[in-house]
N, C-alpha and C positions, 0 to 999 in steps of 0.2 A: 504494500500500500504506500502511496506517495501523496503528499500534501501539495496542492496547487492553489492558486488564487484566481477566482473568477474575475472577469473584467469589472464587475461591480464592487470588488473588494472583499467579498466573502471567501473564506477558505473552504476547500472541499478535499476530501481524501478519496483517492481513486484506487481501485483494485487493479494493479498492473496486468493481471491475467486477462482483464476485459478490454485492454487497449488494442484496437485494430490498426489505427493510423494516427499519426501526429502530423498536422499540416500547418504551413505558414501561408495565410491567405488574406491580408497581411497580418491579421491576428493569429495566434496559435490556436488551432482547433484540434481537440482530441476526440476521435470517434471510437465509441465502445461497441462491443459485440451485440449489445442490446439495441443498437441503432441510435442511442443518445449521442449528441454532439455537445461538447463542453468547450466554450471559448475561455482561454486563460491568459493571464498576464505574462507568464514565463515564456522564454524562448523555446523553440523546438529542441535546440541543443540541451537546454536545461532540463526539460521534461525527459528526454532520452537518457541523460546522465543520471537523473534521479531513479528512473525505472531500472537502469542497469545496476546501480549501486544496491537497490533493494533486492533485485534478483540474485546478485552476488552474495548478499548476506543470507538469503534463503537457501541457496545451494551449498553454503558452508556447513549446514546441518546443525543439529541440536547440541553437539558437543562444543561448539564455539560460542563463547559468551559475548553478547553485544554490550557495548558500553555507551555512555552518554553521547559520545561523538557519533556513533552509528545511528542512534535514534534522532539526533539533531540533524544529521545529514539527510535522513529520509524525510524530515520535515522541512528541510531547506533553511535551517537556522544555524547560527554558530553556537557551539556548546561551551559552557563554562566548566573548568576543571572541577570535578566532584571531590568533596571531602576536604577541600582546603580553602581557607580564606586568607586574606592578608595577615590576619591576627595569628592564625595557626602556623603560617609559613615562617614566621619570625621566631619560632621556638624549636628547640631540638626535641628528639623523641622522649627524653627524660623529663621534659616539661619546663626546662629552664630556657632563658632567652639566649639566643646565639650571640657569641662575642662578649658575653657578660662575665666570663671566666672568674669564678670565685676562687680565691686563694685560701689554702688551709693554714 
């Protein structure tokens, strides 16, 4: 499934297995096996890249763990590194501040 933006600005998630064609006419038009045609803001190249990335992740199989970057890529957004904020990155694993070297 990939997320795309309709010309009106609303987001829609499309099952890539249902895509028959992606055309540039001059807007990008996605035709589905159901006969539905969806006009989207993304370029033909972007839609094809998102579909290919999604297919690649599906074909990797259940033994491969997806991370936030994979999910963000499928949605077409940038991912933030998970589990770290600027506050936690300034501390070492023992809980002390980096570079604060206490002397005994």
